N, C-alpha and C positions, 0 to 999 in steps of 0.2 A: 504494500500500500504506500503510495507516495505521501510525502510529508504534508502536502496541501490537503489531500483527502482525509488524512488522519486528523489534522487540525480541524477541518470542517465537521467531521463526525463527532469529535469530542465536544466541540462547541454546541452542536445541536443536542447532544445528550444532556447538557446542563439545563435544558428547559424542563420545567415542571410537567408540561403536557406529555413529553415523551416518557417520563416516569409513570404517569397515570395510564397512558396507552399500553405500555408493556405489562403493567399490573393487571389491567382489565383483560388483556389478551391471554395472560397466563391463567386468570380465574376462569375465563370462558373455556379454555382448552381442557380444564380439569372437571368439566360438568357433563351432563348427560349426552348431548348430541355427539360430541367428539369421542367420548368414552364408548358410546354405542357403536360408532363407526369402526373403531379398532378392536372391539371385542368379538373377533371372528375366530373360527377354529383353524384357520390357515397359519402357515409359518413362512418365514423368510430365513434361509440358511439355518433352519432348525429352531429358530426362536419364534415364539408366538407374537402376533401383531401387537397385543397389549403390552407385552414386556418391552418390545422395541420402542413403542410410543412413549412409555414412561421414561426409559433410560435416555433416549435421544432428546426428549423434551427437558429432562433434568440437565443434560449436558449443555443444551442450548441456553437454558436459564442461567447456568453458571457462567457461560461466556458473556451473556448480556449483563450480568451483575459485574463481571470483570470490566467490561467497557464503561459501565456507569462509574465504577471506582476510579478508572483512569480519568474520566471527565471531571470528577470532583477533585481529585488530587492534582490536576493540571490547571493552575490558576491562569496560565498564559493562554489557554484555549478560550477563555471568556473574552479576551481582547482580540478584536478583529484586526488584521493587518491593514484593512482599508480605513479603520477608524483611528489610526494612530495620529496624534497631534504633533506638528513640527516643533 
């Protein structure tokens, strides 16, 4: 990832709306419609769909939390290079 894209992503993750959006998305994904979709008798590489859904969702949520902690701990991401004063 280039430095500019990383800076832009970290700056965007500091907005309160993005925190709320990810929380609501995680809450929705752990409720009936999604759990019913993945509660099937089939398997992928010998693992049941529900097992993969939980563990891949768990890994994705850890990665998103990692990105949020990077955004919070990086105070320079809040300052836009376009808004620098001479």
